[in-house]
N, C-alpha and C positions, 0 to 999 in steps of 0.2 A: 504494500500500500504506500509506504514511504517513497519507494522508487517511482511509482506512478505520479505521485504529487510532485516530486522533484523534477521528473521529466516534463510534466505540464508547465511547471514554473519556468524551466529553461526554454522551452519552445515559445511560451508567451513573451518572455523577455526578448528573445531573439526576433520575434515578429514585430514588436514595438521598435526595436533598434533598427530594423531594416525598412521601416515605414517611410522614412524620408529619403532613402537611397535610390528608390526606383525612379527612372526618368519618365516623368509624366508631363503632359502639356498642362500648363497652369490655366485653370478656369477662372477668369476674372473679367471684369467689365471692359478692360482695355484690349483683350485679345479676341473677342467674339463680335461678329457683326450680324445685324438683322437686315435683310433685304426684302422689299416688296416689289413684285412685278405685277403690272396691271395693264390690260389692253382696254382702250376705250372702245366701248361697244357701239360700232356703227352698223352692226348687223346682229344676228342672234348668237354669235360666237363669243362666249364669255370666257375670259382668261384672267385668273388672279392666283398668284403663288406667293407664299411667304417662306423665307429661308433663314435659318440661323446657322452660322458656320464659323470655324476658327479662322481669323485673319492670318495670312502667312507672315511669320515673323523672322524666319531664317533667311539668310542671303540666298537669292535665287529661287526661293520657294514660291509656288503658285497654288491657287485653289480655284477649281472650276465648278461652276453651277451649270448644269445642262439638263434639258428635257425636251419633250415634244408632245404635241397633241396630234390628231389626225391631219390637221391643216397648218400647223406651224412647228418650227424647231427653234430653240434658243440656246445660246451658250454665252456665259459671262465668265471671264477669266480675271482673277485678281492676282496681282504679283506683289511681292514684298516691297518693291520699289515704289509702289503707289499707282501703277498703271492698271487701268481697268479696260478690258476689251469686250465689247458687246457685239454679238452676231445674232441676227434674227432673220429667219426665213419663213415666209408665209405664202400660201396659195392665194393669189389675187386673180380672180377670174379663173382662167384655166392655165395660168402661168405661175411658176415658183419664183418669187422675188426675194433676194437676199440683200440685207443692209448690214453694214459693219460700221461701228463707231467706237472711238477710244476716248478715254477721259483720264486726265492725270490728277491724282490727289496731291496734297501739299507735302510739307516737310515731314510730318509724322502721320502717315496715312491711316494707321490703325485707330486714331482718335478723331478722324474727320468723317463727316456725313456728306452725302451728295445726292442730288436728284438730277436725272437726265431724261430727255425724251428722245426716243428713236422712232422716226416715221418711215413706215414701209409704204412706198409710193409706186404706183403704176398708172400712167396717164393722169386721169383726174381723180383716182381713188387714193385716199391717204388713210392709213391705219396707224394711229399713234400708240406707242407703248411707253409707259412711264416706269422708270426704275428708280427706286429710292432706297438708299442704304445708310445706316447709322450704327455707331457702336452700341452694343447692348447695355 
């Protein structure tokens, strides 16, 4: 019985000692972003997505948000340097139209919020997408 209690005590002490040693991504307000994607409804196609993700903090690191519906594809790439690349493809009429736009965040990108509008255009049809991101 004494051996069992001693073994439990040693393993518990070891577990508490190793708790701070594991490399974990710090969960804090400064390293996570919340993004809202919304398509203005000019027809019956409703599109609205919300994302929470870790902002890239290591040099050269990127984070990509992507997805699709039957009629659109989107991809947003965030880089540690603060560059945001947005690519949206949508079926307008019978043709696939792709629009790409980039945005540069400031000196400390993980603390900045931004709002951009991407317009998918073909002839006189304009479909606006609003992308708004902010630190959590």
